[in-house]
N, C-alpha and C positions, 0 to 999 in steps of 0.2 A: 391424166395419169403420169405426171412428171416424176414421181418418186420411183427410184430404182427397185425398191422392194415390191411395190405394187406391179411394176412392169414384169418383174420376175415371176410373181405369183400368177399374173394373168397369162403369161407365156406358158407356164407349166400346166395350168388348167386348160388352156386352149389346145396344147399338144396332146394332152390326155383325151380331150373330147374328140380330136381328130382321129385318134386311134379307135375310139368307140364308134364313131361314124363310119370309119373304114370297114369295121367288122359288120355293122348293120347294113351298110349299103351293098355289101357282097352277099348278104343273106336273102334267100327267097321269102316270099310271103308265107310259104309253108314252114320254112325254118323259124320264122318269127313266132308262129303259133305252137310249134311242136315242143312237148316236154319229154325229153328222154328219160328212161328209167333211172331212178336215183336223184332226180331233180324235182323241185317243187314248182317252179315257174318257167314260163317260156321267155324268150328274149324280149318279146313285146312288153311284158310286165316289168322286167328289170329296166328296160330302157325308159318306160313311162315313169318308173320310180326315180330314175336318175334326173329326169326333167323336173319332177315335183320337188325333189330334194334340193336341186340347185336353185330353183325359184325361191324355196324357203330359206335355205342357209345363206345364200348370197343376196338374193333379191330382197327378202324380208328382214332377216336378222342383221346382216351386215349393212344393207342398203336402206332399210326403213320403208320399203314398198309393201303394201298389204296385198299378198298374193292369194289369200283364201285357199290355202292348201287343205286338201282332204286326203291325208296319207293313206287311209284305209282303201279308198277307191283306186289308188295306184296299184293295188294288188288284186283287184277284182278280175274275175275271169268271165267270159273269154277276154282275151287281150284286144288290143287295138291294131288297126292295119299298120303296115310298114310305113306308108305315106303319112299317116296321122302322127305316128310316133316320131318320125324324122322331123316333122313340122314342130311338134312340141319341144323337141331338143333344140331346134333352131331358135324358137321363141325364148326358151330359158337362157340360151347363150346371149341373145340380144339384150335381155334384161341384165345379165351379169356384166356385159360389156359397159352398159350404161352406168351401173353401180361403180365399176372400177374407174370410169372416167370422172364420175362425180365425187369419188371418195377423197376425203381429206386425210392424208397419211397421219396427221397428228391425232386423229380420232381412232386409229386402229386398236388401241389398247383401252378405249373407253368401254365401260360395262354397258351391255345392251340387254333388254328384256325380251323374252320369247316364251310363248306358251308352247310347250313341247308335248306332242301326242306320244312321242317315244323319245326318251332321253338316252342318248348314247352312253354306254357304261363308263366311258372315259371322259365324259364331259365335266368340266370344272363346275363348281357351285355357281360361280359368277362368269357368265359368258361375255366375251369381247368380240368385236368385229374381226380381229385377227384370228381368233379361235374358230369362228364360224367359217371364214374363208379357208383356213387350213383343213377344217373338218370336211368341207365340201370337196376339196382336192383329194383328201384321203379316201373319201366315199366314192368318188368317181374312179379312182385308181383300183379300188377293191372290186367294184362292179365291172370294170374293164376286164380284169382277170376272170371273173365269174362268167362274163359273156363269152370270152374266148374259149373257155373250157366247155361251156354249155353248147355253143355253136359247133365246136369240134365233135362233141358227143352226138349232137343232132345229125350231123353229116354221117358219122360212123353208124349210127343206129338205123338211119334211113337208107344207107347204101345197100344195093342188092347183094345177096349172098352168092 
């Protein structure tokens, strides 16, 4: 990963993941499973989805590794344990780090093919490795905010009156 752009992208992705992990590591097992009024999913489901999405967009689309993603199962309930989700996030980050280390910067703008179970509305017709990495970063940041609001609402809802 000698290319400055790849270094910058990796550092941003890694810092965002550190913030996600900080939120999740400070949440209890009960917080992980609780769905406050007005929300659709518990933190465990959102975090599992983050791991699956990172594996897909960075590991498979940008890196060419077949990760066998089952997007629908990421949203199945009940959720997964806190320990299981943290391990899944760690494994997805390990694969991403490997992809970034192996990535040839000259290939960032090469078109890549991907079978999408869900096509992001802003996705271009022709995907590139650069787009997949940037999308993964945007996606992680979006769900970081969602987790922050969800866990705050979880604590407020569960607080004694």
